[in-house]
MIMARNU-136116 format. One record per residue (C-alpha): x negated, y, z; chain. Coordinates in nm, 2 decimals. Layout:
<nodes>
xx:yy:zz:cadena
X:Y:Z:A
...
</nodes>
This chain:
<nodes>
xx:yy:zz:cadena
-10.04:12.79:9.73:A
-9.95:12.60:9.42:A
-10.24:12.44:9.24:A
-10.31:12.56:8.88:A
-10.64:12.38:8.81:A
-10.83:12.07:8.92:A
-11.21:12.01:8.91:A
-11.29:11.64:8.91:A
-11.63:11.51:9.01:A
-11.68:11.15:8.90:A
-11.97:10.90:8.91:A
-11.96:10.77:8.55:A
-11.83:10.81:8.20:A
-11.58:10.52:8.21:A
-11.39:10.70:8.49:A
-11.38:11.02:8.28:A
-11.25:10.82:7.98:A
-10.96:10.67:8.18:A
-10.87:10.99:8.36:A
-10.86:11.21:8.05:A
-10.58:10.99:7.94:A
-10.41:10.94:8.28:A
-10.42:11.29:8.43:A
-10.17:11.45:8.19:A
-9.92:11.19:8.31:A
-10.00:11.25:8.68:A
-10.03:11.63:8.71:A
-9.77:11.89:8.64:A
-9.78:12.02:8.28:A
-9.90:12.36:8.41:A
-10.20:12.22:8.59:A
-10.53:12.23:8.39:A
-10.83:12.02:8.47:A
-11.20:11.97:8.39:A
-11.39:11.65:8.45:A
-11.76:11.64:8.54:A
-11.92:11.29:8.52:A
-12.25:11.22:8.69:A
-12.52:10.97:8.62:A
-12.39:10.71:8.86:A
-12.29:10.71:9.22:A
-12.63:10.79:9.37:A
-12.66:11.09:9.14:A
-12.33:11.23:9.25:A
-12.39:11.17:9.62:A
-12.73:11.34:9.60:A
-12.60:11.65:9.42:A
-12.26:11.67:9.59:A
-12.36:11.89:9.89:A
-12.52:12.16:9.66:A
-12.23:12.14:9.41:A
-11.97:12.18:9.68:A
-12.16:12.47:9.83:A
-12.16:12.64:9.50:A
-11.79:12.59:9.46:A
-11.73:12.74:9.81:A
-11.88:13.07:9.69:A
-11.62:13.13:9.42:A
-11.34:12.87:9.42:A
-11.00:13.04:9.36:A
-10.74:12.96:9.62:A
-10.51:12.79:9.36:A
-10.79:12.55:9.24:A
-10.86:12.21:9.39:A
-11.16:11.97:9.37:A
-11.12:11.59:9.35:A
-11.42:11.37:9.42:A
-11.39:11.00:9.31:A
-11.64:10.73:9.39:A
-11.64:10.35:9.36:A
-11.66:10.16:9.68:A
-11.90:9.90:9.53:A
-11.87:9.67:9.84:A
-11.99:9.94:10.08:A
-11.80:10.03:10.39:A
-11.51:10.24:10.26:A
-11.45:10.43:10.58:A
-11.82:10.53:10.60:A
-11.83:10.64:10.24:A
-11.51:10.84:10.28:A
-11.66:11.00:10.60:A
-11.97:11.10:10.40:A
-11.76:11.27:10.14:A
-11.56:11.45:10.41:A
-11.88:11.57:10.58:A
-12.02:11.71:10.26:A
-11.70:11.91:10.20:A
-11.67:12.04:10.55:A
-12.04:12.12:10.56:A
-11.99:12.34:10.26:A
-11.71:12.52:10.44:A
-11.43:12.36:10.23:A
-11.11:12.22:10.38:A
-11.01:11.86:10.28:A
-10.68:11.67:10.27:A
-10.79:11.49:10.58:A
-10.91:11.81:10.75:A
-10.68:12.08:10.62:A
-10.66:12.45:10.71:A
-10.42:12.58:10.98:A
-10.15:12.62:10.71:A
-10.19:12.26:10.59:A
-10.37:12.37:10.27:A
-10.69:12.21:10.15:A
-10.95:12.25:9.87:A
-11.10:11.90:9.83:A
-10.94:11.56:9.78:A
-11.18:11.28:9.84:A
-11.09:10.93:9.71:A
-11.26:10.59:9.68:A
-11.18:10.33:9.42:A
-11.17:10.00:9.59:A
-11.38:9.82:9.50:A
-11.44:9.97:9.16:A
-11.25:10.17:8.90:A
-11.18:9.84:8.71:A
-10.95:9.74:9.00:A
-10.71:10.00:8.88:A
-10.69:9.82:8.55:A
-10.61:9.49:8.72:A
-10.34:9.68:8.91:A
-10.16:9.71:8.58:A
-10.19:9.38:8.40:A
-9.91:9.48:8.16:A
-10.14:9.75:8.03:A
-10.43:9.51:8.00:A
-10.21:9.27:7.81:A
-10.08:9.54:7.58:A
-10.43:9.67:7.51:A
-10.59:9.34:7.46:A
-10.37:9.06:7.31:A
-10.45:8.73:7.47:A
-10.46:8.86:7.83:A
-10.18:8.68:8.00:A
-9.90:8.88:8.16:A
-9.90:8.63:8.45:A
-10.27:8.71:8.54:A
-10.17:8.91:8.84:A
-9.99:8.62:9.00:A
-10.29:8.38:8.96:A
-10.52:8.29:9.24:A
-10.81:8.53:9.26:A
-10.62:8.81:9.08:A
-10.34:8.88:9.32:A
-10.54:9.15:9.49:A
-10.65:9.40:9.22:A
-10.97:9.47:9.41:A
-11.13:9.14:9.32:A
-11.41:9.05:9.56:A
-11.76:9.01:9.42:A
-11.75:9.25:9.12:A
-11.43:9.38:8.95:A
-11.60:9.49:8.63:A
-11.75:9.15:8.59:A
-11.41:8.99:8.64:A
-11.27:9.23:8.38:A
-11.54:9.12:8.14:A
-11.46:8.75:8.20:A
-11.09:8.80:8.14:A
-11.13:9.00:7.82:A
-11.39:8.76:7.68:A
-11.16:8.47:7.75:A
-10.90:8.65:7.55:A
-11.15:8.70:7.27:A
-11.26:9.06:7.33:A
-11.59:9.23:7.42:A
-11.78:8.91:7.33:A
-12.11:9.10:7.33:A
-12.05:9.23:7.68:A
-11.81:9.47:7.84:A
-11.82:9.82:7.68:A
-11.69:10.00:7.99:A
-11.60:10.33:7.84:A
-11.42:10.17:7.54:A
-11.23:9.94:7.78:A
-11.13:10.22:8.00:A
-10.99:10.43:7.72:A
-10.81:10.13:7.56:A
-10.64:10.01:7.88:A
-10.56:10.36:8.02:A
-10.37:10.44:7.70:A
-10.11:10.17:7.81:A
-10.11:10.23:8.19:A
-9.80:10.35:8.38:A
-9.91:10.51:8.71:A
-9.59:10.42:8.89:A
-9.62:10.04:8.84:A
-9.99:10.01:8.94:A
-10.04:9.75:9.22:A
-10.38:9.88:9.32:A
-10.35:10.04:9.67:A
-10.65:10.27:9.60:A
-10.49:10.38:9.27:A
-10.17:10.46:9.45:A
-10.37:10.65:9.72:A
-10.53:10.85:9.44:A
-10.20:10.92:9.27:A
-10.03:11.03:9.59:A
-10.32:11.27:9.66:A
-10.28:11.42:9.31:A
-9.91:11.46:9.38:A
-9.99:11.65:9.70:A
-10.22:11.89:9.52:A
-10.01:11.95:9.21:A
</nodes>
């Protein structure tokens, strides 16, 4: 059945800020969405089983749920398995474990290693949002893989401060809004962003 609405469960406000801008470009115009940010990753994980159980009681067949977490240097496979187990335990089908007809209610995705890697996946957007960020950044050593080891948001702060921005410290929500306004989903080099985008395409 064609999806008409998406419920997104996210761990923080910066993800909400970015996706409020990006989702209208990534979903069909007829698909509506609501975003529900939590107070961090642990808060979302602790409340997710109950939240999914509540959805299972009333979720319309043409609605979908998207859960997005940062990897944060955890084991990505284990984290994804935990999300899958929560959904299946609530009686909801997932993209990885669909119903007999191939349909599913829940799309689980992990940003590797953090949401900010999606910004490094589109250096052109970063450079347009923040003058002074070099367009050649993605070709430089240490930045060729958007999932920069050792802390992606810290790397984003360093890059922006070197260009003369966020000198008092990275304001994550503001940066997410500013960069997302310039992002083009199709050119993003982050594998986890493209995985997220392909999942959205499948549900919409």
